[in-house]
C-alpha positions in Angstrom: 0.0 -0.3 0.3 1.3 3.3 -0.8 0.8 6.5 0.9 -0.3 8.3 -1.8 -4.5 8.6 -1.4 -7.1 9.6 -4.1 -9.9 11.8 -2.4 -13.1 11.9 -4.7 -16.2 13.9 -3.9 -15.1 17.0 -2.6 -17.1 20.1 -2.6 -15.6 22.4 -5.4 -15.0 25.1 -2.6 -12.4 22.8 -0.8 -9.1 24.1 -0.6 -5.8 22.2 -0.4 -5.1 23.5 3.4 -9.0 22.3 4.4 -8.1 19.2 2.5 -4.6 18.7 4.3 -6.1 19.6 7.4 -9.0 17.2 7.1 -6.4 14.3 6.7 -3.8 15.6 9.8 -6.0 14.2 12.2 -5.0 10.9 11.2 -1.1 11.4 10.5 1.4 14.0 9.1 0.4 15.2 5.9 3.2 15.3 3.2 1.4 17.1 0.7 -1.9 17.8 -0.7 -3.5 18.6 -4.0 -6.8 19.8 -5.5 -7.1 18.8 -8.8 -8.4 21.8 -11.2 -9.5 22.3 -14.8 -6.3 23.4 -16.7 -8.8 26.0 -18.7 -10.7 27.8 -15.8 -9.0 26.9 -12.9 -12.3 25.7 -11.3 -11.9 22.4 -8.7 -12.7 19.1 -10.5 -14.0 17.8 -7.2 -11.2 15.8 -6.3 -7.7 15.8 -5.0 -4.5 13.7 -3.5 -3.0 13.2 -0.3 0.5 11.9 0.4 0.8 10.9 4.4 4.1 10.3 5.5 3.6 6.4 6.1 1.7 3.5 4.7 -0.1 3.1 8.3 -1.3 6.9 8.6 -2.4 6.4 5.2 -4.6 3.3 6.0 -6.1 4.9 9.0 -6.8 7.9 7.1 -8.7 5.5 4.3 -10.2 3.8 7.0 -11.6 6.7 9.1 -12.5 9.1 5.8 -14.0 6.9 3.5 -18.0 7.2 3.2 -18.0 10.3 5.3 -19.7 13.7 4.3 -17.6 16.8 3.7 -19.9 20.1 3.0 -22.9 17.7 2.0 -20.9 15.4 -0.3 -20.1 11.7 0.5 -16.0 11.2 0.2 -14.6 8.3 -1.7 -11.1 7.7 -0.2 -8.8 5.1 -1.4 -5.6 4.1 -2.2 -4.4 5.9 -5.4 -3.7 3.9 -8.1 -0.3 4.7 -10.4 -1.4 7.1 -13.2 -1.5 5.8 -16.9 0.6 6.9 -19.4 -1.2 9.1 -21.8 -1.3 8.6 -25.6 0.8 11.8 -27.3 -1.6 14.7 -28.2 -4.5 14.9 -29.5 -6.3 16.3 -32.7 -5.0 15.4 -36.2 -1.3 14.2 -36.8 1.3 15.4 -39.7 0.9 18.5 -41.5 -1.4 19.4 -44.5 -1.3 17.7 -47.8 -1.5 21.1 -49.6 -1.2 20.9 -53.8 1.3 23.0 -55.7 
């Protein structure tokens, strides 16, 4: 079990400090991050917390999964490794102009 935790179902107004404070009750928080939309900067409703040990991470998952925050039910579990993304979108190559 890794010490990185996925947290879903966050209220869109949640700050990284609030997320960190929520998990600090269960151990030492190494980092917290709210994922935001790259165009609007608006929270996407999920984030990640990294705890200093696997035992603290497991304690936080057990204590917080299924609890309420701001009227929303949290989904808290071990973060899976990010899957590799394929190269850029759109069309590949450059146009076939005729002379």
